[in-house]
C-alpha positions, -999 to 999 in steps of 0.1 A, spaced: 476 631 -537 501 608 -517 509 576 -536 511 559 -506 477 563 -485 439 563 -499 425 597 -508 402 614 -483 367 618 -498 370 655 -501 401 643 -527 376 621 -544 353 649 -544 381 675 -561 385 648 -588 349 643 -593 340 677 -597 368 682 -621 357 658 -643 320 664 -643 326 703 -650 353 696 -677 327 672 -695 300 697 -694 326 724 -709 336 699 -737 299 690 -743 295 728 -749 317 721 -784 290 694 -800 281 707 -834 307 736 -830 342 718 -835 364 723 -863 354 693 -878 328 662 -878 352 638 -865 363 664 -836 327 668 -829 327 629 -822 359 629 -803 353 658 -780 317 640 -772 335 609 -765 360 623 -741 331 643 -726 312 610 -719 344 594 -705 347 621 -682 315 622 -669 314 585 -665 346 589 -643 326 615 -624 295 595 -618 316 564 -607 332 586 -580 303 606 -568 281 573 -562 312 562 -538 308 595 -519 271 600 -515 241 605 -537 249 612 -570 221 632 -586 221 655 -553 259 660 -555 258 667 -592 226 688 -594 217 704 -558 250 717 -545 255 753 -548 291 765 -562 304 773 -529 303 735 -522 323 721 -551 357 715 -548 368 711 -583 401 730 -594 394 762 -609 409 755 -641 379 729 -649 355 756 -646 367 780 -670 350 789 -699 361 773 -733 376 802 -754 384 793 -788 395 757 -798 429 764 -791 422 777 -756 400 746 -751 427 719 -760 454 734 -743 431 734 -712 423 699 -718 460 689 -721 466 704 -685 438 685 -669 448 653 -686 482 656 -675 468 660 -637 445 630 -643 475 612 -657 488 613 -622 455 607 -603 443 578 -621 474 553 -615 476 563 -578 438 559 -572 441 523 -590 471 513 -570 461 526 -535 423 526 -529 407 502 -507 375 509 -523 366 482 -548 345 510 -566 369 538 -566 395 511 -579 372 500 -607 367 534 -618 404 543 -618 417 514 -635 391 519 -664 395 558 -664 437 547 -667 429 535 -702 406 564 -710 431 590 -702 458 577 -720 436 585 -752 424 616 -740 463 628 -732 472 618 -767 443 638 -783 450 670 -765 488 666 -770 484 661 -808 463 693 -810 484 713 -791 513 702 -813 492 708 -845 481 744 -835 512 755 -817 534 742 -846 510 752 -873 502 788 -889 511 821 -874 477 827 -867 475 796 -847 506 798 -829 496 832 -818 461 818 -802 479 791 -785 506 814 -768 473 838 -754 458 806 -742 491 797 -723 493 831 -710 456 828 -698 457 792 -686 494 792 -669 480 810 -636 456 781 -633 482 753 -628 484 755 -590 461 728 -579 468 704 -605 508 711 -610 533 685 -595 569 681 -610 556 652 -630 528 674 -643 556 695 -656 574 668 -670 546 655 -690 533 692 -702 565 711 -710 579 687 -739 545 691 -754 550 726 -751 586 727 -764 577 706 -793 546 732 -803 572 758 -803 553 772 -774 579 787 -748 569 771 -712 564 800 -686 582 800 -655 575 773 -629 573 796 -604 553 820 -617 521 832 -598 490 810 -596 456 817 -590 443 805 -550 426 773 -548 389 763 -544 393 744 -510 374 767 -494 348 771 -519 364 799 -536 354 800 -574 356 821 -604 322 838 -615 322 814 -643 309 783 -620 277 800 -614 267 803 -652 279 768 -660 260 755 -629 228 775 -639 227 755 -671 239 722 -660 215 718 -630 184 739 -644 163 707 -656 172 686 -623 161 715 -600 131 724 -621 118 689 -617 136 676 -588 114 644 -581 117 637 -620 137 601 -629 153 592 -661 
């Protein structure tokens, strides 16, 4: 995303779709997180992301149609946002990667967006994402530099997630992520290592269809309902 020009609608859709799907993934942890406090924390982060997605979708078009009545091929989220949660370590590492991406996206939008509504969403999201990034970073540190088992699981999560950084990684992204990994005793893989292809042309993993089937089921079963 260029820091000197306003993003196109397609770029806003990428951010909106990414926030929407990560919000849904985090909501899947409700009542299943390691502690009650973490249930609340993940729920609050999911609500923040949902609010950010809604704010952007409202500027692009009809919010409910975009969220609930598009097919998988019409979504433009980064692939990492649709991946299953895996274990808790996998989830918090995925969230660190997403939070580090949004830590660049939101300030750029807040500074350059000509649309007042977009700028308002971004200005609020800057503050919310600062908390999200602290939260995910602290868990990656705690688990990476924890027990032998937690370190093993975090290394496995890193191996699984690193190929999905391609759509979100910039030099600034690496500068945010790599120090956290180093402090967590997780050796950062090569920046030039292979990455998955992007979803710009509607290509997605097999996981998105299942996610949308669950997320969109109520709206599609009762398309004229209001709530």
